N, C-alpha and C positions, 0 to 999 in steps of 0.2 A: 233129383239127379246130383251125384257127388260133385263137389267143386274141384275143378282141375286148374292148378296154377298155370299161369302163362309161362312162356319160355323166358321172358324177362325176369319174372319172379324166381324161377328156378335158378337162373344164372346168378341173381343177387344172393340167394341162399347159399349157393356153392361158394361164392366169393366170401361171404361171412364165415362159413365153415372153415375155409382156408385161412382166413385171418385169425380166427380163434385157435386153430391148430398151431399156427405159427407163434401166437402169444404163449400158448401152453408150453411149446418146446423151448421158447426163450426163458420162460419162468423156471422150467425144469433144469435148463442148463445153468441158470444163475443159482438155483438151489444147490445143484451139484458142486458148483464152483465154491459157494459159501461153505458147504460141508467139507470140501477138500481143504479150504483155507483153515477152517476150524480144526480139522484133524491134524493138519501140519503144525498148527500152533500148539495144540495139545501135546504132540509128540516131540516138539522141539524144546518145551519148557523143562527146567530142571526139577520142577515140582511133580509129585504124583497127583493126578487128577482123577476123581471119581464122581460120576453123575448118577444120582439115585432118584427114581420117580417117587411121587407122593405115596405110592403103595409100598415103598420100601424095596422095590426091585431095582437091580443095577441096570442102568440104561447105557452107560459107557464108561471107559477108563482108558488111560494111556499106558504105554509100555513102562514108563518110569514107575508107575504104581506097582506093576507086576514085580519089578526089581526090588522096590522097597519092601513089599510084603512077602517077597520070595515065594510067589505062587507058582506051582508046577504048571508047565505048558498044557498038560492034559486038562487041568481044571479050568484054565483060561479058555481053552478051545471049547469045552462043554458049556461054558458060561454058567457054571453052577454057583449061584449066589451064596448058598449056605456054606459050601465048601470054601469059597473065597474068604468069607467072613471068619470061618473057623481057623483057617491058616493065619489070618491076621491076629485074631484074639489069642491064639496060642503063644504068640510072640510078645504081646503087650504085658508089661510088668504088673499093672493093676487093671485087669480087664473089666472087673465089676464097676470100678469108678468110671471107666470109659463108657460102658453101656448106660450107666446112669446119666452121664453127660449127654449122650446121644438122645436118650429119652426126653431130657429137658429141652433139647433143640427141637424135637418133633412136636413137643407140646406147644411150641411157639413157632409155627411154620414160616412166619415172615421175619424172624429174627436172624441176626448174624451171630456167629459163635466162634470163640477162639480158645484154645488150650494147648498144653504141652503134654505129649505122650512119650513115655519112656518104655523102651523095649528091654526084654530080659537080657539081651546080648550087649546092653550098654548104649545102643543107639538112641538118639533123642530126636523127636520130630515136633515141629509146630503144626498144629491142625487148625485150619480155618474153614468155616462153612457159611454159605450164604444161600438164600432162596433163588431158585431158577424160575423166572417169570416169562410169560407171554402176555404182554399188556399188563393188566392188573391181576391176572390169574397166576397163582403159584402152581407150577407143574412138577416141581421136584427140588432137589438141592444139589449144589456143587460143593464137593469137599476137596480141599487141596492139602497135601502133606509135604512139608519141606524138611529135609534132613539138616539139623543144626548141631549134629554131634561134634563136628570139628570146631565150629565157632564157639560152642560151649567149652570145649577143651581149652582152646586158646584163651577164652575169657577167664577160666579158672586159673590158668597159669599166670595171666596178667595180674589177677587179684592176689595170688600168692606172692608174686614178685613185689607188688605194691605193699603188701603187708610186711614182707621182709625189709623192704626199703624204709618203710615208716618205723619199723622196730630199730633198724640201724640208725636212722636219723634221730629217733628218741634217745638212743644211747649216747650219741655224739652230743646232743643238746644237754643231757644230764651231766656229761663230763665237763662241758663248758660251764654249767651252773656251779659245779663243785669248785672249779678254779676260782670263780668269783668269791664263793663263800670262804675259801681258804685265805684269800687276801683280806676279806672283810668279815671276820668272825662274828662281829656284833650283829650283822644282819643275816647270819646263818639261818636258813629256813624261810627268810623273807620272800625270796622269789617263788618258792614252792607254795607258800600260803597265798601270795598274790595270784598265782595260777589257779589255785582252788577256788578262791573268791570269784575270779573272773569267769571261770567256767560255770559256776553256779548261777551267776547273774545272766550270762549268755543263754543258758538253758531256760531260765525263767523268762527271758525275753523272746524265746522261740527260735533262736538261731539254729541253723542246720548242724548236724553232727560234724560235718566236714569243717565248718567255720570254727566250731568249738575245739576241734582237734588242733587247728592252727593257733587258736588263742591259748590253748594249754601250753604249747611249745614256746610261744612268745612270752608268756608269763614266767616260765621257768628261766628264761635268759634275758629278761627285759633290762637287767642292770649289768649286762656283760661289759658295757663300756667302762665300768668302774675299774677294770683292769688297767686302764690308762691313767687312773687317779692315784697319786701317792698314798701309800698305806697309812702314813701318819695322819693324813687329813681325814681319811675314812674313819679312823678309830679315835679321832680327837674328842676328848670328853667335854670340852667347853664349846661355846658358840664359835662359828667360823667367821673370819673377816671376809671382806668383799672379794679379795683375790682368791681365797680358799674356796669360797662358795662358787666363784666363777669356774674353777677347775671341776667342782662337783657337777655343775650344770653342763659341762662339756661331755659328760658321760653318755648322754642320749645320742649325740652325733658320733662319738667314738664307737658306740655300739652299732650304729648304722654302718659305719665304715668297715667294721669287722664282719658284718653279716650280708652286706649288699651283693657280694659276688657269689653267695651260696644260693643255688636254685631250689628254694623251698617251693612246695605246691601252694603256699600262702604268702602274702606280703609281710613276712615276719620282720624284715629289716625296717619297713615303714612303720609297723606297729611299735617297734622298739624306739625308732626315731621320734615318734609323736606322743609317747606316753606321758610326757610332761606338758603337753599343750592343753589349753583351757578354752572353754566355749566362748568366752568373751575376748579372746586374743591375748590374755595376760600371761600365757605360758611361754615355754621355750622349747626348742631353740629358734623356731621360725615365727612364733606368734600367730599360729593358725587359728581360725575361728570356726565354730559351728560345724557345718557339714564338710568343711575342708579337712577335718580330722576324721580318719578312719573310725568306723563304729567300734571296731576291736580296740583301737587305741583309746577311745573314750571310756571303754569298759576297764581297760588296764589302768587308766589314770585314776579312776575312782577307787579301784581295788588297791592300788599302790598306796594311796593316801589313807584308806581305811586300815590297811594292815600296819602301816607305819605308826599311825596314831594310837592304835590299840595294843602296840607292842612296846617293850622296854627299849630305850636307847641309852648310850653312854652319857649323853648330855641331859636326859630327863627320864623320869619314870613313865610307865604307861598312862595314857589319859583315860583309859577305860571305855567301855562300850557306850555309856550314856553321853559322855563328852564327844565321842567320835560321831555319834548319830546327830547330835546337835550341830556340829560343825558341817557335816554333809548337808543337812537340811537347810542350813543358813546359806550355803553357796549353790543350792540347786538352781539350775538354769542360768547361773552366772559363770561359775567355773566348771560345773559338771553337767553332763547331759541329763535333762530331767527324766527321760525314759529309763536311763541307766540307774539313776537314783531311786526312782519309784520301784524298779525291779528289785534293787538291793533291799529296800525297806520291806517289800513283801516277803522276801526271804527271811528277814529278821523277825517281823511281827506276825507272819502267818505260817511260815514253813518251819519255824524252829531252827533256822540256821544260826550257828554260834561262831563268834570270833574267838579263835584260840591263840 
């Protein structure tokens, strides 16, 4: 005889069914709410969003993507994946490279990917892709496209303005250097050669291109303070007395005073101010020591001495390369930064750099 549930059991099952139905409705409502929030988020973003399943089929996209890709409404309505992709590829400047990149992405389904896409009409997009996962399982990929055309245009204009500014600044600095050389013909070319040596040493030490650019300009005008020194002292053939040498020593501070109000992108005024300081504090004008001295100023200090010793002066003939190297080696880590000295010696002994 078949089992017949009791009234109490039937009532219990009905109650369980009701509770389960209520739970399902709540879950469905939450799911719909989540989908609604996700859709609102996708539609409110300025980026074009594309969601693709692991089989390559388009699962979802937002209106911003339609605008970016300029897809006709009819194609969007029909959800024709191939037509959507063809409209996109027709606009891409190098579609083969893009497809190759996409292939690399799908070869590594759990990887993230980024690149820049240029359209034939001049628009530029950032393209970012990451895996879409449920738990540990990858179910597709999310692609985002951001229009960076305007920001790239502004960036190019800023770079062009900066280039023009630096060219103008370089011209002004060269003019200032010529003024010094007109007043002190015996050191004509000295600043240029100090700049060349300094930049070569800085490059050997691995300084950034930007810092080397600053050092180049500082080297070209490091003696600009000599405009404040009487010409007869600068060109005096004999040895200077204490008072005369004191006036010469003032040129570092005078150079600083001339340059300190100019807003260079680098601390040019301080480089000029410190180029006669020494590691042991025996330099001038402030008696700075070690790390208190800017690295660029330490490079200038060595280059200035190297160029002066290896060149002819009205009060003595050139000392030559050998004597110059001996003097520098003797005062390594005492007057001159040891890393700067070592870089200079590598240039001479290994790189074939010549003192001219």
